[in-house]
Biotite code that builds the C-alpha atoms (Angstrom):
import biotite.structure as struc

atoms = struc.array([
    struc.Atom([47.739, 59.799, 17.521], chain_id="A", res_id=1, res_name="MET", atom_name="CA", element="C"),
    struc.Atom([49.873, 56.686, 17.276], chain_id="A", res_id=2, res_name="ASP", atom_name="CA", element="C"),
    struc.Atom([50.618, 54.204, 20.080], chain_id="A", res_id=3, res_name="ILE", atom_name="CA", element="C"),
    struc.Atom([53.514, 51.763, 19.682], chain_id="A", res_id=4, res_name="GLN", atom_name="CA", element="C"),
    struc.Atom([54.439, 49.006, 22.152], chain_id="A", res_id=5, res_name="ALA", atom_name="CA", element="C"),
    struc.Atom([58.060, 48.878, 23.286], chain_id="A", res_id=6, res_name="ILE", atom_name="CA", element="C"),
    struc.Atom([58.421, 45.500, 24.934], chain_id="A", res_id=7, res_name="GLY", atom_name="CA", element="C"),
    struc.Atom([55.950, 44.347, 27.555], chain_id="A", res_id=8, res_name="SER", atom_name="CA", element="C"),
    struc.Atom([56.304, 47.217, 30.042], chain_id="A", res_id=9, res_name="ARG", atom_name="CA", element="C"),
    struc.Atom([56.545, 50.336, 27.879], chain_id="A", res_id=10, res_name="ALA", atom_name="CA", element="C"),
    struc.Atom([55.008, 52.096, 24.933], chain_id="A", res_id=11, res_name="PHE", atom_name="CA", element="C"),
    struc.Atom([55.378, 55.311, 22.985], chain_id="A", res_id=12, res_name="ALA", atom_name="CA", element="C"),
    struc.Atom([52.551, 57.721, 22.230], chain_id="A", res_id=13, res_name="VAL", atom_name="CA", element="C"),
    struc.Atom([53.027, 60.088, 19.290], chain_id="A", res_id=14, res_name="TYR", atom_name="CA", element="C"),
    struc.Atom([50.550, 62.952, 19.178], chain_id="A", res_id=15, res_name="ILE", atom_name="CA", element="C"),
    struc.Atom([50.541, 65.066, 16.055], chain_id="A", res_id=16, res_name="GLY", atom_name="CA", element="C"),
    struc.Atom([49.622, 68.693, 15.527], chain_id="A", res_id=17, res_name="GLU", atom_name="CA", element="C"),
    struc.Atom([45.920, 68.169, 14.666], chain_id="A", res_id=18, res_name="PRO", atom_name="CA", element="C"),
    struc.Atom([45.263, 66.193, 17.861], chain_id="A", res_id=19, res_name="GLU", atom_name="CA", element="C"),
    struc.Atom([47.201, 68.669, 20.015], chain_id="A", res_id=20, res_name="LEU", atom_name="CA", element="C"),
    struc.Atom([45.356, 71.585, 18.427], chain_id="A", res_id=21, res_name="HIS", atom_name="CA", element="C"),
    struc.Atom([42.002, 69.889, 19.035], chain_id="A", res_id=22, res_name="LYS", atom_name="CA", element="C"),
    struc.Atom([42.922, 69.490, 22.719], chain_id="A", res_id=23, res_name="ARG", atom_name="CA", element="C"),
    struc.Atom([44.359, 73.037, 22.983], chain_id="A", res_id=24, res_name="HIS", atom_name="CA", element="C"),
    struc.Atom([47.802, 71.742, 23.965], chain_id="A", res_id=25, res_name="ILE", atom_name="CA", element="C"),
    struc.Atom([51.071, 73.444, 23.082], chain_id="A", res_id=26, res_name="GLU", atom_name="CA", element="C"),
    struc.Atom([53.894, 70.867, 23.059], chain_id="A", res_id=27, res_name="PRO", atom_name="CA", element="C"),
    struc.Atom([56.403, 73.216, 24.694], chain_id="A", res_id=28, res_name="ARG", atom_name="CA", element="C"),
    struc.Atom([53.998, 73.954, 27.566], chain_id="A", res_id=29, res_name="ASP", atom_name="CA", element="C"),
    struc.Atom([53.021, 70.372, 28.415], chain_id="A", res_id=30, res_name="ILE", atom_name="CA", element="C"),
    struc.Atom([53.508, 69.329, 32.044], chain_id="A", res_id=31, res_name="THR", atom_name="CA", element="C"),
    struc.Atom([53.815, 65.815, 33.423], chain_id="A", res_id=32, res_name="VAL", atom_name="CA", element="C"),
    struc.Atom([50.400, 66.273, 35.079], chain_id="A", res_id=33, res_name="SER", atom_name="CA", element="C"),
    struc.Atom([48.778, 67.282, 31.792], chain_id="A", res_id=34, res_name="ALA", atom_name="CA", element="C"),
    struc.Atom([50.515, 64.419, 29.965], chain_id="A", res_id=35, res_name="ALA", atom_name="CA", element="C"),
    struc.Atom([49.337, 62.002, 32.665], chain_id="A", res_id=36, res_name="ARG", atom_name="CA", element="C"),
    struc.Atom([45.738, 63.220, 32.185], chain_id="A", res_id=37, res_name="GLU", atom_name="CA", element="C"),
    struc.Atom([46.109, 62.876, 28.423], chain_id="A", res_id=38, res_name="LEU", atom_name="CA", element="C"),
    struc.Atom([47.408, 59.309, 28.759], chain_id="A", res_id=39, res_name="ILE", atom_name="CA", element="C"),
    struc.Atom([44.576, 58.453, 31.169], chain_id="A", res_id=40, res_name="GLU", atom_name="CA", element="C"),
    struc.Atom([42.082, 59.752, 28.595], chain_id="A", res_id=41, res_name="HIS", atom_name="CA", element="C"),
    struc.Atom([43.740, 58.035, 25.638], chain_id="A", res_id=42, res_name="VAL", atom_name="CA", element="C"),
    struc.Atom([43.987, 54.684, 27.427], chain_id="A", res_id=43, res_name="LEU", atom_name="CA", element="C"),
    struc.Atom([40.662, 55.093, 29.221], chain_id="A", res_id=44, res_name="ASP", atom_name="CA", element="C"),
    struc.Atom([42.520, 54.229, 32.415], chain_id="A", res_id=45, res_name="CYS", atom_name="CA", element="C"),
    struc.Atom([41.753, 56.349, 35.502], chain_id="A", res_id=46, res_name="PRO", atom_name="CA", element="C"),
    struc.Atom([44.922, 55.446, 37.460], chain_id="A", res_id=47, res_name="ASP", atom_name="CA", element="C"),
    struc.Atom([48.304, 56.028, 35.832], chain_id="A", res_id=48, res_name="THR", atom_name="CA", element="C"),
    struc.Atom([50.076, 56.447, 39.171], chain_id="A", res_id=49, res_name="GLY", atom_name="CA", element="C"),
    struc.Atom([52.189, 53.364, 38.534], chain_id="A", res_id=50, res_name="THR", atom_name="CA", element="C"),
    struc.Atom([53.734, 54.578, 35.292], chain_id="A", res_id=51, res_name="VAL", atom_name="CA", element="C"),
    struc.Atom([56.542, 56.982, 34.596], chain_id="A", res_id=52, res_name="SER", atom_name="CA", element="C"),
    struc.Atom([56.400, 59.375, 31.668], chain_id="A", res_id=53, res_name="LEU", atom_name="CA", element="C"),
    struc.Atom([59.156, 60.876, 29.563], chain_id="A", res_id=54, res_name="GLU", atom_name="CA", element="C"),
    struc.Atom([58.084, 63.871, 27.491], chain_id="A", res_id=55, res_name="LEU", atom_name="CA", element="C"),
    struc.Atom([59.698, 64.917, 24.222], chain_id="A", res_id=56, res_name="PHE", atom_name="CA", element="C"),
    struc.Atom([57.907, 67.997, 22.911], chain_id="A", res_id=57, res_name="PRO", atom_name="CA", element="C"),
    struc.Atom([58.588, 68.957, 19.321], chain_id="A", res_id=58, res_name="GLY", atom_name="CA", element="C"),
    struc.Atom([57.635, 72.137, 17.522], chain_id="A", res_id=59, res_name="ARG", atom_name="CA", element="C"),
    struc.Atom([54.199, 70.831, 16.486], chain_id="A", res_id=60, res_name="HIS", atom_name="CA", element="C"),
    struc.Atom([54.065, 67.328, 17.955], chain_id="A", res_id=61, res_name="GLU", atom_name="CA", element="C"),
    struc.Atom([54.612, 65.468, 21.200], chain_id="A", res_id=62, res_name="LEU", atom_name="CA", element="C"),
    struc.Atom([56.208, 62.123, 21.939], chain_id="A", res_id=63, res_name="LEU", atom_name="CA", element="C"),
    struc.Atom([55.540, 60.480, 25.303], chain_id="A", res_id=64, res_name="ILE", atom_name="CA", element="C"),
    struc.Atom([57.296, 57.339, 26.495], chain_id="A", res_id=65, res_name="PHE", atom_name="CA", element="C"),
    struc.Atom([55.204, 55.510, 29.067], chain_id="A", res_id=66, res_name="VAL", atom_name="CA", element="C"),
    struc.Atom([56.846, 52.908, 31.282], chain_id="A", res_id=67, res_name="ARG", atom_name="CA", element="C"),
    struc.Atom([54.950, 50.722, 33.714], chain_id="A", res_id=68, res_name="ARG", atom_name="CA", element="C"),
    struc.Atom([56.700, 50.608, 37.064], chain_id="A", res_id=69, res_name="SER", atom_name="CA", element="C"),
    struc.Atom([57.135, 47.542, 39.195], chain_id="A", res_id=70, res_name="ALA", atom_name="CA", element="C"),
    struc.Atom([53.963, 48.615, 40.989], chain_id="A", res_id=71, res_name="GLY", atom_name="CA", element="C"),
    struc.Atom([55.462, 48.869, 44.459], chain_id="A", res_id=72, res_name="GLU", atom_name="CA", element="C"),
    struc.Atom([56.717, 52.205, 45.712], chain_id="A", res_id=73, res_name="PRO", atom_name="CA", element="C"),
    struc.Atom([59.986, 52.852, 47.484], chain_id="A", res_id=74, res_name="GLU", atom_name="CA", element="C"),
    struc.Atom([59.828, 55.150, 50.503], chain_id="A", res_id=75, res_name="PHE", atom_name="CA", element="C"),
    struc.Atom([62.352, 57.763, 51.634], chain_id="A", res_id=76, res_name="TYR", atom_name="CA", element="C"),
    struc.Atom([62.202, 59.925, 54.762], chain_id="A", res_id=77, res_name="GLU", atom_name="CA", element="C"),
    struc.Atom([63.536, 63.472, 55.084], chain_id="A", res_id=78, res_name="PHE", atom_name="CA", element="C"),
    struc.Atom([63.635, 65.801, 58.083], chain_id="A", res_id=79, res_name="THR", atom_name="CA", element="C"),
    struc.Atom([64.556, 68.857, 56.005], chain_id="A", res_id=80, res_name="ASP", atom_name="CA", element="C"),
    struc.Atom([62.527, 70.348, 53.147], chain_id="A", res_id=81, res_name="PHE", atom_name="CA", element="C"),
    struc.Atom([65.676, 71.490, 51.321], chain_id="A", res_id=82, res_name="GLU", atom_name="CA", element="C"),
    struc.Atom([66.835, 67.860, 51.205], chain_id="A", res_id=83, res_name="ALA", atom_name="CA", element="C"),
    struc.Atom([63.439, 66.911, 49.732], chain_id="A", res_id=84, res_name="VAL", atom_name="CA", element="C"),
    struc.Atom([63.868, 69.493, 46.964], chain_id="A", res_id=85, res_name="LEU", atom_name="CA", element="C"),
    struc.Atom([67.378, 68.229, 46.218], chain_id="A", res_id=86, res_name="SER", atom_name="CA", element="C"),
    struc.Atom([66.135, 64.650, 46.074], chain_id="A", res_id=87, res_name="ALA", atom_name="CA", element="C"),
    struc.Atom([63.270, 65.573, 43.769], chain_id="A", res_id=88, res_name="LEU", atom_name="CA", element="C"),
    struc.Atom([65.696, 67.250, 41.392], chain_id="A", res_id=89, res_name="SER", atom_name="CA", element="C"),
    struc.Atom([67.585, 63.921, 41.207], chain_id="A", res_id=90, res_name="ALA", atom_name="CA", element="C"),
    struc.Atom([64.512, 62.013, 40.011], chain_id="A", res_id=91, res_name="LEU", atom_name="CA", element="C"),
    struc.Atom([64.360, 61.104, 36.332], chain_id="A", res_id=92, res_name="PRO", atom_name="CA", element="C"),
    struc.Atom([61.897, 63.357, 34.497], chain_id="A", res_id=93, res_name="VAL", atom_name="CA", element="C"),
    struc.Atom([58.408, 61.953, 34.612], chain_id="A", res_id=94, res_name="GLY", atom_name="CA", element="C"),
    struc.Atom([59.022, 59.588, 37.529], chain_id="A", res_id=95, res_name="SER", atom_name="CA", element="C"),
    struc.Atom([55.872, 58.827, 39.447], chain_id="A", res_id=96, res_name="ALA", atom_name="CA", element="C"),
    struc.Atom([56.317, 60.206, 42.967], chain_id="A", res_id=97, res_name="SER", atom_name="CA", element="C"),
    struc.Atom([54.198, 61.485, 45.844], chain_id="A", res_id=98, res_name="SER", atom_name="CA", element="C"),
    struc.Atom([55.253, 63.556, 48.840], chain_id="A", res_id=99, res_name="LEU", atom_name="CA", element="C"),
    struc.Atom([53.636, 63.383, 52.267], chain_id="A", res_id=100, res_name="PHE", atom_name="CA", element="C"),
    struc.Atom([54.195, 65.071, 55.631], chain_id="A", res_id=101, res_name="TYR", atom_name="CA", element="C"),
    struc.Atom([53.611, 63.034, 58.779], chain_id="A", res_id=102, res_name="LEU", atom_name="CA", element="C"),
    struc.Atom([54.685, 63.856, 62.356], chain_id="A", res_id=103, res_name="ARG", atom_name="CA", element="C"),
    struc.Atom([57.511, 66.216, 61.397], chain_id="A", res_id=104, res_name="GLY", atom_name="CA", element="C"),
    struc.Atom([58.901, 63.997, 58.639], chain_id="A", res_id=105, res_name="VAL", atom_name="CA", element="C"),
    struc.Atom([58.611, 64.323, 54.868], chain_id="A", res_id=106, res_name="TYR", atom_name="CA", element="C"),
    struc.Atom([57.997, 60.973, 53.190], chain_id="A", res_id=107, res_name="ILE", atom_name="CA", element="C"),
    struc.Atom([58.608, 60.508, 49.477], chain_id="A", res_id=108, res_name="LEU", atom_name="CA", element="C"),
    struc.Atom([57.017, 57.554, 47.703], chain_id="A", res_id=109, res_name="ALA", atom_name="CA", element="C"),
    struc.Atom([58.679, 56.789, 44.357], chain_id="A", res_id=110, res_name="VAL", atom_name="CA", element="C"),
    struc.Atom([57.790, 54.241, 41.704], chain_id="A", res_id=111, res_name="TRP", atom_name="CA", element="C"),
    struc.Atom([61.056, 53.599, 39.839], chain_id="A", res_id=112, res_name="PRO", atom_name="CA", element="C"),
    struc.Atom([60.406, 53.236, 36.125], chain_id="A", res_id=113, res_name="GLY", atom_name="CA", element="C"),
    struc.Atom([62.649, 50.204, 35.682], chain_id="A", res_id=114, res_name="ASP", atom_name="CA", element="C"),
    struc.Atom([62.100, 48.633, 39.091], chain_id="A", res_id=115, res_name="GLY", atom_name="CA", element="C"),
    struc.Atom([65.602, 49.526, 40.324], chain_id="A", res_id=116, res_name="ALA", atom_name="CA", element="C"),
    struc.Atom([66.368, 51.786, 43.293], chain_id="A", res_id=117, res_name="ARG", atom_name="CA", element="C"),
    struc.Atom([67.168, 55.377, 42.357], chain_id="A", res_id=118, res_name="ILE", atom_name="CA", element="C"),
    struc.Atom([70.532, 55.633, 44.135], chain_id="A", res_id=119, res_name="GLN", atom_name="CA", element="C"),
    struc.Atom([70.677, 59.435, 44.063], chain_id="A", res_id=120, res_name="ALA", atom_name="CA", element="C"),
    struc.Atom([67.756, 59.586, 46.502], chain_id="A", res_id=121, res_name="LEU", atom_name="CA", element="C"),
    struc.Atom([69.827, 57.825, 49.174], chain_id="A", res_id=122, res_name="CYS", atom_name="CA", element="C"),
    struc.Atom([72.196, 60.789, 49.113], chain_id="A", res_id=123, res_name="GLU", atom_name="CA", element="C"),
    struc.Atom([69.499, 63.134, 50.408], chain_id="A", res_id=124, res_name="PHE", atom_name="CA", element="C"),
    struc.Atom([67.087, 60.954, 52.370], chain_id="A", res_id=125, res_name="GLY", atom_name="CA", element="C"),
    struc.Atom([66.862, 57.772, 54.345], chain_id="A", res_id=126, res_name="LEU", atom_name="CA", element="C"),
    struc.Atom([65.406, 54.796, 52.465], chain_id="A", res_id=127, res_name="PRO", atom_name="CA", element="C"),
    struc.Atom([62.877, 52.986, 54.635], chain_id="A", res_id=128, res_name="VAL", atom_name="CA", element="C"),
    struc.Atom([61.501, 49.479, 54.193], chain_id="A", res_id=129, res_name="LYS", atom_name="CA", element="C"),
    struc.Atom([57.721, 49.537, 54.215], chain_id="A", res_id=130, res_name="ARG", atom_name="CA", element="C"),
    struc.Atom([55.067, 47.304, 52.769], chain_id="A", res_id=131, res_name="ALA", atom_name="CA", element="C"),
    struc.Atom([53.223, 48.782, 49.771], chain_id="A", res_id=132, res_name="PRO", atom_name="CA", element="C"),
    struc.Atom([50.161, 49.134, 52.034], chain_id="A", res_id=133, res_name="ALA", atom_name="CA", element="C"),
    struc.Atom([52.051, 51.895, 53.875], chain_id="A", res_id=134, res_name="TYR", atom_name="CA", element="C"),
    struc.Atom([50.948, 54.136, 51.026], chain_id="A", res_id=135, res_name="LEU", atom_name="CA", element="C"),
    struc.Atom([47.334, 53.682, 52.147], chain_id="A", res_id=136, res_name="LEU", atom_name="CA", element="C"),
    struc.Atom([48.325, 54.703, 55.677], chain_id="A", res_id=137, res_name="HIS", atom_name="CA", element="C"),
    struc.Atom([50.008, 57.846, 54.320], chain_id="A", res_id=138, res_name="LEU", atom_name="CA", element="C"),
    struc.Atom([47.007, 58.764, 52.188], chain_id="A", res_id=139, res_name="ARG", atom_name="CA", element="C"),
    struc.Atom([44.752, 58.489, 55.233], chain_id="A", res_id=140, res_name="GLU", atom_name="CA", element="C"),
    struc.Atom([46.894, 59.971, 58.017], chain_id="A", res_id=141, res_name="HIS", atom_name="CA", element="C"),
    struc.Atom([49.510, 62.232, 56.410], chain_id="A", res_id=142, res_name="ALA", atom_name="CA", element="C"),
    struc.Atom([49.215, 65.574, 54.683], chain_id="A", res_id=143, res_name="VAL", atom_name="CA", element="C"),
    struc.Atom([49.605, 65.034, 50.931], chain_id="A", res_id=144, res_name="THR", atom_name="CA", element="C"),
    struc.Atom([51.895, 67.742, 49.564], chain_id="A", res_id=145, res_name="LEU", atom_name="CA", element="C"),
    struc.Atom([52.127, 66.455, 45.992], chain_id="A", res_id=146, res_name="ALA", atom_name="CA", element="C"),
    struc.Atom([50.546, 63.399, 44.427], chain_id="A", res_id=147, res_name="ASP", atom_name="CA", element="C"),
    struc.Atom([51.713, 61.601, 41.297], chain_id="A", res_id=148, res_name="GLY", atom_name="CA", element="C"),
    struc.Atom([54.392, 64.000, 40.085], chain_id="A", res_id=149, res_name="ASP", atom_name="CA", element="C"),
    struc.Atom([56.006, 65.572, 43.150], chain_id="A", res_id=150, res_name="ALA", atom_name="CA", element="C"),
    struc.Atom([59.131, 66.730, 41.302], chain_id="A", res_id=151, res_name="ALA", atom_name="CA", element="C"),
    struc.Atom([57.203, 68.722, 38.718], chain_id="A", res_id=152, res_name="GLN", atom_name="CA", element="C"),
    struc.Atom([54.595, 70.050, 41.153], chain_id="A", res_id=153, res_name="THR", atom_name="CA", element="C"),
    struc.Atom([57.093, 71.347, 43.703], chain_id="A", res_id=154, res_name="LEU", atom_name="CA", element="C"),
    struc.Atom([59.560, 72.363, 40.991], chain_id="A", res_id=155, res_name="GLY", atom_name="CA", element="C"),
    struc.Atom([57.033, 74.940, 39.755], chain_id="A", res_id=156, res_name="ARG", atom_name="CA", element="C"),
    struc.Atom([57.155, 76.728, 43.100], chain_id="A", res_id=157, res_name="TYR", atom_name="CA", element="C"),
    struc.Atom([60.645, 76.012, 44.393], chain_id="A", res_id=158, res_name="PHE", atom_name="CA", element="C"),
    struc.Atom([62.835, 75.957, 41.298], chain_id="A", res_id=159, res_name="SER", atom_name="CA", element="C"),
    struc.Atom([66.414, 77.281, 41.607], chain_id="A", res_id=160, res_name="PRO", atom_name="CA", element="C"),
    struc.Atom([66.719, 81.017, 41.016], chain_id="A", res_id=161, res_name="GLY", atom_name="CA", element="C"),
    struc.Atom([63.103, 81.662, 41.890], chain_id="A", res_id=162, res_name="ARG", atom_name="CA", element="C"),
    struc.Atom([62.513, 84.366, 44.502], chain_id="A", res_id=163, res_name="GLU", atom_name="CA", element="C"),
])
C-alpha cells in the first residue's frame, strides 16, 4: 500500500494485489462504502464523512483518490423521491452525501469535494441555507435513509433498468 499526498487537501492511496488479497477485496467489486471503511482503517480515522473518494479499480490493484471537503455540508430539499434519485445520479462518484426524510420532505446533505456548489443538484432540488449544525438536528429528528454515500447506497436498489 502506498499513500501519496496531492497538495494539502488530497491524497492518493494505491493498494496492490497482495494487500487486496489479504483483505479479501476484488478491485472490480469495491463499493464506496467498502473503500471508505478501508481508508478509515488505513488512516486509523473513524470519521471519513468529510472526504470524497474516487475509485479506480484495476485488474489486480486499486487506486483511491481521497479529497478532504470544506467540512460544511450543503443542503437540498426534495418533495419527490424520483427527483432525489435524479439528483443523486448527478453527484460526482464518491461524493460524501447523506439523505434524510423529515416531515414529508427529503433532505440531501452533500459535502462538495472542492468546496464549490454542485450546480446539477439545483436542477432537481431546492438548495436551502442552513448552519452546519442543522446536520445534528437531522440526525436526531429525521429518518436517515442513507448515510455517507447516498448515491451508491440508493443506486444499488433504484438503478435505471432495475425492476
